[in-house]
Backbone bond lengths (Angstrom), bond angles and torsions (degrees), N, CA, C in turn:
res aa  C-N    CA-C-N  psi(-1)  N-CA   C-N-CA  omega(-1)  CA-C   N-CA-C  phi
1 M - - - 1.458 - - 1.519 108.58 -
2 H 1.275 117.42 137.80 1.454 121.85 -178.32 1.530 110.47 -89.59
3 P 1.332 116.31 158.17 1.467 120.15 -178.82 1.530 111.55 -69.13
4 V 1.328 115.36 159.79 1.462 121.03 177.58 1.523 108.30 -73.24
5 I 1.314 116.01 133.93 1.459 121.57 -178.39 1.526 109.08 -92.90
6 D 1.330 115.53 128.09 1.464 120.34 176.02 1.527 107.91 -90.30
7 V 1.318 116.25 93.99 1.466 122.45 -175.80 1.525 110.90 -61.33
8 N 1.319 117.17 -39.78 1.468 120.08 -179.78 1.526 111.63 -63.41
9 K 1.344 116.72 -38.84 1.464 119.85 178.73 1.531 110.56 -66.96
10 I 1.332 116.34 -43.33 1.464 119.97 178.74 1.526 110.16 -62.62
11 A 1.323 117.16 -43.05 1.466 120.96 178.13 1.522 110.37 -61.35
12 H 1.327 116.74 -41.23 1.466 120.40 179.04 1.525 110.76 -63.83
13 L 1.324 117.02 -45.94 1.470 120.94 179.67 1.523 112.03 -63.12
14 A 1.334 116.35 -33.05 1.461 121.33 179.75 1.522 111.79 -87.64
15 R 1.321 116.04 2.90 1.479 121.92 -179.44 1.527 110.96 58.70
16 L 1.343 115.75 41.19 1.457 121.29 178.09 1.520 109.33 -108.90
17 K 1.302 115.84 143.57 1.455 120.72 175.19 1.528 106.81 -106.73
18 I 1.326 115.63 115.93 1.463 119.43 179.10 1.525 108.78 -121.88
19 S 1.310 114.70 148.30 1.468 119.69 179.76 1.521 109.63 -81.96
20 E 1.316 116.17 164.13 1.462 121.17 178.59 1.527 111.34 -61.57
21 S 1.332 116.21 -31.84 1.466 118.96 179.55 1.532 111.55 -70.09
22 E 1.325 117.12 -25.03 1.466 120.64 179.91 1.524 112.33 -81.83
23 V 1.331 117.24 -21.74 1.461 121.02 -176.11 1.527 111.35 -57.10
24 S 1.331 117.58 -46.98 1.468 119.88 -177.69 1.534 111.26 -67.23
25 T 1.335 116.28 -35.48 1.468 119.75 177.82 1.525 110.43 -63.40
26 Y 1.345 115.98 -48.22 1.462 119.67 179.95 1.522 111.30 -67.93
27 Q 1.314 117.37 -34.35 1.465 120.98 177.58 1.530 110.05 -59.46
28 K 1.328 117.13 -46.33 1.460 121.74 179.55 1.524 110.93 -64.38
29 Q 1.344 116.56 -44.12 1.461 119.80 -178.94 1.523 111.39 -63.12
30 M 1.337 117.18 -41.69 1.466 120.26 179.75 1.522 110.99 -68.57
31 N 1.316 117.48 -37.42 1.466 120.34 176.06 1.525 110.90 -64.50
32 D 1.330 116.88 -39.66 1.471 120.59 176.77 1.521 110.85 -61.27
33 I 1.333 116.27 -41.21 1.475 120.77 178.91 1.518 109.96 -63.24
34 L 1.335 117.05 -45.46 1.467 120.04 179.59 1.527 111.61 -63.61
35 Q 1.326 117.35 -38.24 1.466 120.13 177.45 1.525 110.84 -63.86
36 Y 1.318 116.16 -38.44 1.462 119.82 177.95 1.533 110.33 -64.08
37 F 1.341 117.06 -42.36 1.459 119.88 177.86 1.528 111.10 -65.24
38 E 1.325 117.54 -34.68 1.458 120.05 176.04 1.521 110.68 -63.32
39 Q 1.329 117.26 -39.24 1.468 120.90 177.21 1.525 110.42 -63.42
40 I 1.321 116.04 -43.41 1.472 120.28 179.83 1.527 109.77 -64.46
41 S 1.326 117.50 -42.02 1.465 121.48 -179.23 1.523 112.00 -65.58
42 A 1.320 117.13 -27.09 1.464 121.16 -177.95 1.526 112.76 -78.53
43 V 1.312 118.85 -11.60 1.460 121.81 -178.64 1.530 109.33 -69.16
44 D 1.333 116.27 131.27 1.458 121.59 179.10 1.527 109.22 -78.23
45 T 1.315 116.35 114.85 1.465 120.75 -178.06 1.528 111.97 -112.80
46 K 1.329 117.01 15.02 1.470 119.45 178.94 1.520 109.09 -64.02
47 G 1.313 116.10 134.90 1.458 120.80 178.31 1.515 113.82 82.96
48 I 1.314 117.99 2.16 1.464 121.05 178.96 1.522 108.17 -104.61
49 E 1.323 115.25 125.69 1.456 120.31 -179.84 1.529 110.68 -68.36
50 P 1.329 117.68 138.10 1.470 119.80 175.43 1.523 110.42 -62.73
51 M 1.321 115.58 147.71 1.467 120.69 -178.97 1.522 109.56 -114.07
52 V 1.314 115.74 144.21 1.456 121.04 174.41 1.519 109.37 -81.22
53 T 1.318 115.75 -35.32 1.461 121.85 -179.08 1.528 108.69 -139.94
54 P 1.314 118.63 149.37 1.457 119.36 -179.15 1.527 114.11 -74.38
55 S 1.318 118.12 -13.28 1.465 119.82 -179.62 1.521 110.05 -100.14
56 E 1.293 115.15 156.98 1.462 121.53 -178.15 1.527 111.39 -98.91
57 I 1.315 117.11 19.64 1.463 120.99 -177.60 1.527 108.91 -72.65
58 E 1.326 115.20 132.49 1.453 120.25 177.76 1.521 108.45 -102.31
59 L 1.314 115.74 127.55 1.458 120.01 -179.96 1.526 109.85 -77.70
60 V 1.304 115.53 136.40 1.457 120.94 178.54 1.524 107.31 -112.34
61 F 1.301 115.77 122.20 1.459 120.93 -179.47 1.515 109.59 -105.78
62 R 1.311 115.70 147.49 1.459 119.88 175.64 1.524 108.54 -86.91
63 D 1.309 115.75 157.78 1.454 120.08 176.56 1.519 109.32 -70.86
64 D 1.318 115.55 144.66 1.459 119.82 174.69 1.522 108.52 -76.72
65 N 1.311 115.08 125.92 1.455 120.35 178.18 1.515 108.98 -120.88
66 K 1.310 115.27 135.49 1.446 119.76 177.34 1.526 107.57 -78.22
67 E 1.330 115.72 123.93 1.457 120.92 -179.23 1.520 109.71 -127.37
68 E 1.307 114.67 156.98 1.461 121.11 176.42 1.518 108.16 -69.31
69 C 1.317 117.35 133.16 1.463 119.80 179.48 1.530 109.97 -104.40
70 Q 1.327 115.04 167.71 1.460 120.57 -179.24 1.524 110.32 -69.51
71 S 1.314 114.54 151.93 1.460 118.85 172.52 1.521 107.86 -77.54
72 V 1.312 116.97 166.16 1.466 121.65 178.36 1.522 109.25 -59.28
73 E 1.313 117.36 -41.98 1.473 120.70 -179.37 1.523 111.19 -63.53
74 Q 1.327 117.48 -41.86 1.467 120.12 178.83 1.532 110.89 -64.66
75 A 1.315 116.43 -40.36 1.462 119.69 -178.88 1.523 111.49 -67.06
76 L 1.330 117.02 -33.69 1.462 120.84 -176.00 1.529 114.02 -95.32
77 Q 1.324 118.30 -0.39 1.463 120.09 -173.11 1.530 113.07 -62.97
78 N 1.320 119.14 -30.52 1.464 121.66 179.56 1.527 113.23 -102.47
79 A 1.314 116.73 9.52 1.467 119.63 179.70 1.520 109.48 -68.25
80 P 1.339 118.06 130.29 1.465 119.86 178.88 1.527 111.78 -62.98
81 E 1.324 115.74 -32.29 1.463 119.45 179.50 1.522 107.67 -151.16
82 R 1.307 115.89 142.02 1.451 119.77 178.87 1.516 110.71 -136.23
83 M 1.320 114.49 158.97 1.450 121.43 177.55 1.527 105.59 -129.84
84 G 1.311 116.40 97.36 1.455 120.41 -174.39 1.513 109.69 67.07
85 N 1.326 116.86 -123.36 1.463 121.68 178.65 1.531 111.96 -100.04
86 L 1.330 117.28 27.56 1.459 121.54 -177.87 1.516 110.92 -125.70
87 F 1.342 116.50 153.42 1.461 120.96 170.23 1.524 107.17 -72.74
88 K 1.328 117.20 134.66 1.459 120.44 174.90 1.520 107.04 -101.24
89 V 1.334 115.77 124.86 1.461 121.20 -178.75 1.519 109.19 -124.45
90 P 1.339 116.83 157.68 1.458 119.05 178.03 1.535 110.69 -63.65
91 P 1.324 116.43 149.05 1.470 118.70 178.44 1.529 110.71 -64.62
92 V 1.310 115.34 143.31 1.461 121.69 179.19 1.520 107.61 -122.38
93 V 1.317 115.46 129.10 1.467 118.84 -179.42 1.498 109.49 -104.98
């Protein structure tokens, strides 16, 4: 059996204002969540290897190849505005 959840304390810690009518709704939802975790905890996982990800997809990486890169002039040739060897962009706040 799981402990009784103090919804008002949790709401206070989370800086939430909840009405008295919402307390019972949240109490039920939190109890449902705890019951679900109890079900998960009850699953026998002995002999099962831990997983990093739930999918069995294997990532395929390409080899790193050294390639010729653009010159500064080539990179900036289509820039609408530049400041020396840099792209000039509008200020963002």
